[in-house]
Legacy VTK file of the C-alpha trace (Angstrom):
# vtk DataFile Version 3.0
C-alpha trace
ASCII
DATASET POLYDATA
POINTS 400 float
-56.831 -78.314 -113.390
-54.775 -75.366 -114.561
-57.946 -73.743 -115.909
-59.656 -73.859 -112.507
-56.505 -72.620 -110.789
-56.311 -69.600 -113.088
-60.027 -68.926 -112.591
-59.703 -69.059 -108.799
-56.676 -66.785 -108.913
-58.578 -64.340 -111.103
-61.566 -64.296 -108.732
-59.272 -63.726 -105.748
-57.493 -60.888 -107.570
-60.776 -59.264 -108.573
-62.151 -59.479 -105.029
-58.937 -57.926 -103.753
-59.188 -55.040 -106.238
-62.850 -54.536 -105.393
-62.024 -54.405 -101.683
-59.223 -51.898 -102.354
-61.554 -49.708 -104.387
-64.169 -49.864 -101.631
-61.574 -48.966 -98.978
-60.327 -45.962 -100.971
-63.879 -44.729 -101.524
-64.727 -45.159 -97.835
-61.555 -43.328 -96.796
-62.426 -40.343 -98.989
-65.982 -40.211 -97.645
-65.033 -40.581 -93.973
-62.213 -38.032 -94.345
-64.811 -35.574 -95.620
-67.153 -36.436 -92.728
-64.267 -35.892 -90.264
-63.507 -32.534 -91.897
-67.122 -31.383 -91.535
-67.083 -32.599 -87.918
-64.037 -30.448 -87.118
-65.804 -27.398 -88.586
-68.962 -28.125 -86.571
-66.862 -28.615 -83.429
-65.285 -25.175 -83.928
-68.711 -23.584 -84.501
-69.911 -25.161 -81.241
-66.922 -23.726 -79.386
-67.776 -20.255 -80.689
-71.413 -20.697 -79.653
-70.360 -22.147 -76.275
-68.659 -18.859 -75.383
-72.037 -17.113 -75.758
-73.934 -19.442 -73.393
-73.739 -17.167 -70.345
-75.167 -14.091 -72.127
-78.783 -13.221 -73.061
-79.850 -14.379 -76.509
-80.724 -10.857 -77.669
-77.162 -9.641 -77.061
-75.438 -12.514 -78.909
-77.942 -13.252 -81.691
-76.084 -11.226 -84.329
-72.805 -13.047 -83.679
-74.608 -16.398 -83.609
-76.348 -15.616 -86.912
-73.019 -14.665 -88.488
-71.505 -17.962 -87.317
-74.385 -19.970 -88.774
-74.350 -18.079 -92.079
-70.628 -17.753 -92.780
-69.318 -21.098 -91.511
-69.052 -23.665 -94.349
-71.543 -26.572 -94.227
-73.368 -25.201 -91.148
-77.146 -24.831 -91.578
-77.746 -23.370 -88.096
-76.221 -23.087 -84.634
-77.665 -22.323 -81.222
-78.061 -23.085 -77.524
-80.283 -25.544 -75.650
-81.044 -25.443 -71.944
-82.245 -28.818 -70.700
-84.916 -29.701 -73.331
-85.690 -26.145 -74.484
-84.190 -24.388 -77.510
-83.400 -20.957 -76.040
-81.401 -19.299 -78.832
-80.827 -20.137 -82.501
-79.362 -18.484 -85.592
-82.602 -19.454 -87.415
-85.414 -18.961 -84.862
-83.775 -16.269 -82.717
-84.795 -15.962 -79.065
-88.104 -17.814 -79.506
-88.077 -20.708 -77.023
-89.318 -24.090 -78.254
-89.219 -27.731 -77.251
-86.192 -29.559 -78.671
-88.244 -32.619 -79.569
-90.770 -30.444 -81.426
-88.042 -28.701 -83.447
-85.563 -31.519 -84.126
-87.605 -34.673 -83.535
-84.764 -36.188 -81.492
-83.207 -35.378 -78.091
-80.168 -33.103 -78.336
-77.776 -33.016 -75.382
-74.235 -33.975 -74.416
-72.254 -34.336 -71.180
-70.147 -31.321 -70.261
-67.032 -31.010 -72.405
-67.966 -33.809 -74.836
-69.295 -33.906 -78.393
-72.284 -36.091 -79.254
-73.357 -36.540 -82.863
-76.787 -37.699 -83.991
-78.952 -37.480 -87.101
-82.572 -36.466 -87.643
-84.892 -37.089 -90.581
-86.018 -33.460 -90.603
-86.752 -30.390 -88.488
-89.863 -28.274 -87.999
-88.391 -25.476 -90.144
-87.072 -27.760 -92.916
-89.169 -30.970 -92.784
-88.156 -33.925 -94.926
-84.516 -32.820 -95.193
-82.267 -35.009 -93.051
-79.565 -33.311 -91.013
-76.717 -34.186 -88.657
-76.701 -32.470 -85.252
-73.405 -31.887 -83.438
-74.116 -31.276 -79.725
-71.455 -30.058 -77.277
-71.978 -30.018 -73.498
-71.420 -26.423 -72.389
-72.040 -27.008 -68.676
-74.680 -25.489 -66.392
-77.333 -27.655 -68.154
-76.556 -25.901 -71.460
-75.792 -27.547 -74.809
-74.278 -25.786 -77.820
-75.214 -27.296 -81.168
-74.526 -26.963 -84.882
-76.554 -28.560 -87.675
-75.291 -29.786 -91.075
-77.464 -30.818 -94.030
-76.851 -34.455 -95.046
-76.696 -33.482 -98.719
-73.039 -32.565 -98.142
-72.499 -36.287 -97.542
-74.995 -37.822 -99.988
-73.756 -35.665 -102.883
-70.247 -36.985 -102.303
-71.566 -40.551 -102.078
-73.178 -40.203 -105.497
-70.044 -38.563 -106.929
-67.826 -41.394 -105.702
-70.108 -44.095 -107.082
-68.778 -45.148 -110.485
-71.886 -47.039 -111.511
-70.965 -50.273 -109.719
-74.300 -50.241 -107.835
-72.603 -50.236 -104.438
-74.684 -48.789 -101.617
-73.054 -46.681 -98.913
-74.982 -46.387 -95.659
-73.720 -43.815 -93.161
-74.957 -43.726 -89.565
-74.211 -41.717 -86.440
-74.990 -43.752 -83.324
-78.489 -45.224 -83.521
-79.774 -42.465 -85.811
-81.360 -42.943 -89.249
-79.351 -44.288 -92.191
-77.895 -41.648 -94.517
-77.504 -42.857 -98.091
-77.296 -41.508 -101.631
-79.568 -42.320 -104.550
-81.610 -45.483 -104.107
-80.225 -48.486 -105.956
-81.474 -52.025 -106.509
-79.824 -54.381 -104.010
-79.677 -58.105 -104.749
-80.749 -60.425 -101.955
-77.211 -61.774 -101.587
-74.346 -59.295 -101.651
-70.863 -60.309 -102.694
-69.043 -58.011 -100.332
-70.039 -56.387 -97.078
-67.491 -53.888 -95.748
-67.707 -51.798 -92.596
-65.671 -48.742 -91.668
-65.676 -46.503 -88.585
-64.309 -43.118 -87.594
-63.653 -42.160 -83.983
-63.354 -38.495 -84.957
-66.869 -38.170 -86.365
-68.451 -41.113 -84.474
-69.555 -42.396 -87.892
-70.222 -45.956 -89.035
-70.120 -46.663 -92.783
-71.530 -49.858 -94.288
-70.778 -50.577 -97.972
-72.843 -53.257 -99.740
-71.502 -54.374 -103.123
-73.675 -56.685 -105.290
-72.516 -59.511 -107.573
-72.959 -57.230 -110.569
-69.906 -55.258 -109.480
-67.799 -58.431 -109.304
-68.613 -59.150 -112.937
-67.675 -55.593 -113.830
-64.292 -55.906 -112.097
-63.571 -59.293 -113.672
-64.205 -57.908 -117.154
-62.080 -54.861 -116.485
-59.288 -57.030 -115.105
-59.291 -59.197 -118.225
-59.164 -56.208 -120.577
-57.001 -53.624 -118.858
-55.181 -55.245 -115.895
-53.488 -53.327 -113.138
-52.454 -49.838 -114.323
-56.016 -48.610 -114.665
-56.614 -49.241 -110.972
-54.187 -46.448 -110.194
-55.819 -44.228 -112.797
-59.203 -44.969 -111.234
-57.952 -43.772 -107.866
-56.750 -40.497 -109.373
-60.056 -40.163 -111.227
-62.016 -40.478 -107.986
-59.795 -37.886 -106.323
-60.399 -35.569 -109.283
-64.170 -36.079 -108.990
-63.993 -35.275 -105.304
-62.026 -32.088 -105.967
-64.494 -31.129 -108.672
-67.401 -31.735 -106.323
-65.739 -29.551 -103.708
-65.331 -26.713 -106.234
-69.041 -26.737 -107.026
-69.900 -24.985 -103.765
-70.905 -21.421 -104.528
-69.237 -18.490 -102.822
-71.304 -16.033 -100.801
-71.057 -13.561 -103.691
-72.649 -16.143 -106.007
-75.355 -16.725 -103.404
-76.141 -12.981 -103.293
-76.371 -12.811 -107.098
-78.620 -15.864 -107.136
-80.728 -14.441 -104.311
-81.338 -11.213 -106.263
-82.235 -13.163 -109.408
-84.595 -15.509 -107.531
-86.395 -12.767 -105.603
-85.160 -13.799 -102.147
-84.604 -10.181 -101.003
-87.512 -8.126 -99.626
-87.892 -4.689 -98.036
-89.382 -4.035 -94.593
-90.428 -0.520 -93.600
-90.124 0.937 -90.085
-92.235 4.078 -89.507
-90.720 7.464 -88.570
-93.289 9.377 -86.468
-93.726 12.912 -85.135
-93.148 13.202 -81.411
-95.986 15.622 -80.725
-98.808 13.925 -82.670
-97.571 10.381 -83.289
-98.383 10.792 -86.989
-96.242 8.885 -89.463
-94.009 11.215 -91.456
-91.903 8.681 -93.307
-90.287 5.264 -93.118
-86.869 3.652 -93.102
-86.447 0.955 -95.768
-84.632 -2.119 -94.396
-83.514 -4.944 -96.695
-84.140 -8.526 -95.573
-82.873 -11.823 -97.066
-84.721 -15.104 -96.462
-83.376 -18.276 -98.100
-85.628 -20.982 -99.604
-84.693 -23.352 -96.745
-86.133 -20.924 -94.173
-82.875 -19.346 -93.016
-82.770 -15.564 -92.605
-79.375 -14.013 -93.379
-78.548 -11.013 -91.200
-78.028 -7.661 -93.003
-74.734 -7.367 -91.107
-73.584 -10.484 -92.929
-74.759 -9.946 -96.505
-74.061 -6.188 -96.620
-70.489 -6.728 -95.440
-70.074 -9.560 -97.962
-71.475 -7.369 -100.745
-68.974 -4.624 -99.897
-66.054 -7.066 -99.846
-67.093 -8.750 -103.119
-67.805 -5.497 -104.995
-71.568 -6.128 -105.157
-72.765 -3.257 -102.971
-73.754 -1.085 -105.972
-75.748 -3.911 -107.562
-77.402 -4.719 -104.224
-78.293 -1.045 -103.674
-79.796 -0.817 -107.169
-81.783 -3.971 -106.414
-83.032 -2.344 -103.186
-84.201 0.743 -105.086
-85.982 -1.493 -107.573
-87.819 -3.304 -104.765
-88.820 -0.008 -103.134
-90.092 1.294 -106.475
-92.179 -1.840 -106.948
-93.666 -1.501 -103.457
-94.509 2.166 -103.976
-96.244 1.387 -107.271
-98.345 -1.221 -105.500
-99.560 1.244 -102.894
-102.836 2.854 -103.926
-102.099 6.201 -102.255
-98.896 8.208 -102.491
-97.091 8.598 -99.211
-95.713 12.062 -98.458
-92.247 12.374 -97.057
-92.100 14.769 -94.127
-88.633 14.056 -92.768
-85.279 15.605 -93.387
-82.353 13.783 -94.888
-80.117 14.612 -91.960
-78.888 11.373 -90.338
-79.231 10.844 -86.619
-75.890 10.981 -84.840
-74.933 10.063 -81.302
-75.059 13.686 -80.107
-77.012 15.341 -77.325
-80.285 17.089 -78.101
-78.939 20.456 -77.022
-76.105 20.352 -79.545
-78.593 19.507 -82.282
-80.657 22.571 -81.361
-77.646 24.878 -81.380
-76.631 23.578 -84.789
-80.170 23.938 -86.091
-80.465 20.265 -87.007
-83.739 18.407 -87.498
-83.397 15.254 -85.402
-85.017 11.816 -85.333
-84.809 9.784 -82.114
-84.412 6.083 -82.904
-85.027 3.084 -80.653
-88.026 4.573 -78.781
-89.782 1.723 -76.957
-91.675 3.307 -74.023
-94.084 6.185 -73.326
-91.804 7.898 -70.788
-89.160 8.186 -73.523
-91.709 9.961 -75.736
-92.582 12.346 -72.865
-88.931 13.270 -72.387
-88.390 13.779 -76.116
-91.527 15.934 -76.325
-90.358 18.156 -73.463
-87.004 18.573 -75.191
-88.674 19.432 -78.510
-87.317 16.501 -80.531
-89.625 16.612 -83.584
-89.446 13.012 -84.864
-89.244 9.593 -83.264
-88.881 6.022 -84.484
-89.035 2.734 -82.613
-91.082 -0.249 -81.498
-93.342 2.066 -79.429
-94.871 3.189 -82.733
-94.160 0.311 -85.090
-91.727 -2.465 -85.991
-90.184 -2.963 -89.454
-92.905 -4.508 -91.603
-93.490 -5.699 -95.186
-94.810 -3.204 -97.727
-98.447 -4.336 -97.556
-98.489 -4.319 -93.729
-96.897 -0.839 -93.640
-99.538 0.485 -96.045
-102.424 -0.768 -93.862
-100.687 0.512 -90.707
-100.199 3.937 -92.268
-103.849 4.206 -93.335
-105.099 3.214 -89.871
-102.657 5.586 -88.134
-103.607 8.586 -90.287
-107.296 7.746 -89.827
-106.948 7.901 -86.047
-104.992 11.176 -86.195
-107.556 12.824 -88.497
-110.395 11.712 -86.206
LINES 1 401
400 0 1 2 3 4 5 6 7 8 9 10 11 12 13 14 15 16 17 18 19 20 21 22 23 24 25 26 27 28 29 30 31 32 33 34 35 36 37 38 39 40 41 42 43 44 45 46 47 48 49 50 51 52 53 54 55 56 57 58 59 60 61 62 63 64 65 66 67 68 69 70 71 72 73 74 75 76 77 78 79 80 81 82 83 84 85 86 87 88 89 90 91 92 93 94 95 96 97 98 99 100 101 102 103 104 105 106 107 108 109 110 111 112 113 114 115 116 117 118 119 120 121 122 123 124 125 126 127 128 129 130 131 132 133 134 135 136 137 138 139 140 141 142 143 144 145 146 147 148 149 150 151 152 153 154 155 156 157 158 159 160 161 162 163 164 165 166 167 168 169 170 171 172 173 174 175 176 177 178 179 180 181 182 183 184 185 186 187 188 189 190 191 192 193 194 195 196 197 198 199 200 201 202 203 204 205 206 207 208 209 210 211 212 213 214 215 216 217 218 219 220 221 222 223 224 225 226 227 228 229 230 231 232 233 234 235 236 237 238 239 240 241 242 243 244 245 246 247 248 249 250 251 252 253 254 255 256 257 258 259 260 261 262 263 264 265 266 267 268 269 270 271 272 273 274 275 276 277 278 279 280 281 282 283 284 285 286 287 288 289 290 291 292 293 294 295 296 297 298 299 300 301 302 303 304 305 306 307 308 309 310 311 312 313 314 315 316 317 318 319 320 321 322 323 324 325 326 327 328 329 330 331 332 333 334 335 336 337 338 339 340 341 342 343 344 345 346 347 348 349 350 351 352 353 354 355 356 357 358 359 360 361 362 363 364 365 366 367 368 369 370 371 372 373 374 375 376 377 378 379 380 381 382 383 384 385 386 387 388 389 390 391 392 393 394 395 396 397 398 399
């Protein structure tokens, strides 16, 4: 009789310890989810303030928010069911269902969180969408990759084969590495968070009960406390693994993520190309394009501007070597300042007019004897190969 009493007491104690361990793990995970939610909420508030302005005028600020805010993959604005502005796709308007695969909207002044199994730009990579009702049929949104949750799930799992299933509303289940689940689980625990609107289901198989019983027989109580500290240490270590923006720039240079686009500089009188401005671009493997305003400022602050400039020169040299014909440089090195044309003439400066987009602007510049022009009227920034073909066609027309 005493034997069965001790056995029952041991089973009860082990189940209690297992439940405590599960609760601690769930609390760490949901606290992290709540933290990410607060960051996404703030990003939405920043984007919400841009809702009344044209996309072209706020795109740089929106891109900076999406690139510099921790955890955020992208941010943008939706009007009814149309994506009207995004830090990833810019001002190109698209159907929300075509881009995200799920409806994205929220009543004015409220936050609605949902998950999607992938987007058109990054298919197959699940993400969580935080939508905030901005009013006037507008919705501000921020998107977070689910790997920030699944990585933590795998880090918290100590090999006890427990499965953590995270859901937002009726969206898809978010879980870590796939594990074998027995048909009958010993413990089924559910946790919820009102802050992040998250529901967490933890399924623990019988195998974990055996593990806890053995550990209880060998080591007893003190190691439970040590286990808690160990999990906290693993969480801290996982948090420290996130690379800084400086590390991302170094990695981007090493992995060939930076490219150079060339925008033609043309003569006002003839339209012939006399040179080009080299513009560095950074596109990440996940499809995101980082604005030069963001990565150049970061490079200056992190002391990487010299290395980035040397990398730019190396890319330009590679492009020039790939061109079959040598391009002659017909421009001066004098930078274009915000001065009037008359002052430039009196000072004897050779000037280049930037931002020329229409023929009447060219006519005015020609009358005022501005020798060089640059802008979308002649050509947009383009990759090296496209610039080479454009240059050959342009010179062919001028010679004819």
